[in-house]
C-alpha positions, 0 to 999 in steps of 0.5 A: 499500500503506498502510506501509512494511516495513522491515528494524527490531526494532519492528512494530505487529501486529494480532489480529482477533477475530471470530466465523465464520459458516456463509456463507464469502464473507460471513465473507472479507468480514467479515474483509477490513474488519477487516483494512483497519481494522488497516492503517489503524492501522499494523500490518505483521502482521495475524492472524486466528483459528483457522478464519477461512473456515467453521464449522459444528457438523456435520462434513459442512457444514464439509467441503461448504463447505471448498475444495481449497487450490489456485488454486479457493480463493476465500478463498485467493485473496481473502487473497493479493490483500488482503495485496498491497492493503495491503502487509502480513504477513497471517496467517490463523490457520487455514481448513478446506482439504479434503485429500480427499472425507471429509478436511479440513486445519485450516491456517495460512497467512501471506501476504507482501506481495506476495500470495504463500503463505509459510508453510503449518502443519497444526494437529498437535494434534487437539481430541478432547475432552469437555469437558462433555455440552453441549461435545464435539469430535472433530476428527479425525474430519474433520481429518488431524492434522500432522506438522511444525512450521514456522517462518517469517521475517518482516523482524522475526525468526522466527515460530512457528506453531501452532493452538488446542489446540498451546498444551496441548503446551508441548514444541512451544513449547520446540522452536520456542524453540530453532529461533530462533522470537521470536514464537509465534501462537496463533490460536484458537477457544477454548471457553467453559468452558475459557476461563471457568475461566482455561484461556487467559489461564494456558496463553498466559501460561505458553508465552510466559514459558517459551519466552521469545517473543511470543505472539499469539493472535487468536479467534474471539469470541461464538455463532456463526451454527452454535450453536458458542460461543466464548470470545474474550479475543485477547491479546498476551503480552510474552516476560516473560508481560506482557500489552500487549493484549486483547480486552474483552468478546465482540465483534468488534473489532481489537487492537495491540500493538507489538512490539519483538523486544529484549524478547526477547533482554532476557528471554532474557539474564535467565533463560536457560532455554531454554539451561539443559536438561539431558537426564535419566532417569525412575526409578520408586522 
C-alpha cells in the first residue's frame, strides 16, 4: 500500500478533477489513473466528483448504463479494489446507481483502506432547475432523493457527506457541523452559468465559514462526451474561509490540500457561532 494511516490530526487530501464520459469502463480506468497519481503524492483521503461512473444527457441512457448497488456493479468492485490496493480512504463523490426499473440514486460511496464501504449517502436535494434556455435540469425525474444526512468517521475526524446542489441549503451544513463534522465533502458537477456568476466559490466559502469546517469539493470539468458542460474549479477551503487549493482551468487534474484538524477548533474558538444559536419565532409586523 502507498502510505500508512496513523491516528493523527493531519492528513493530505486530494481532489480529482475529471470529465466523465459515456463509457463506464473507460471512466473507471481514467479515474483510477488519477487516484494512483494522488496516492503516489501522499494523499490518504482522495475524493472524486459527482457522477464519477457515467454522464449521459438523456435520462434513459443514464438509466441504461447504471448498475445496482450490489456485487455485480463494476465500478463498486473496481473502486473497492483500488482503495485496498493503495491503502487509502477513497471517496467516490457519487455514482448513478439503479434502484428500480425507472429510478436511480445519486449515491456517494466512501471506501476504507481495506476496500470496505464505510458510508453511503444519497443526494438529498434534487437539481430541478432552469438556469437558462440551454441549461435545464430535472434530476427528480430519474433520481430518488435521499432523506438522511450522513457523517462518517475518518482516522482524523468526522466527515460530513453532501453532493453538489446540497450546497445551496445551509441548514444541512449547520446540522452536520453540530453533529460533529469537521470536514464536509461537496463533490459536484456544477453548471457553467452559475459557476461563472460566482455561485460556486461564494457558496462553498460560505458553507466553510458558517459551519467552521474544511470544505473539499472535487468537480467535473469541461465539455462531456454527452454534450453536457461542467464548471470545474475543484477547491479546498479552510474553516476560516481561506482557499487552500483550487484547480486552474478545465483540464483533468488532481489538486492537494494538507488538512490540519486543529484549525477547526481554532476557528470555532475565535467565533463561537455554532454554540450561539438561539431559538426564535417569525412574526409578521
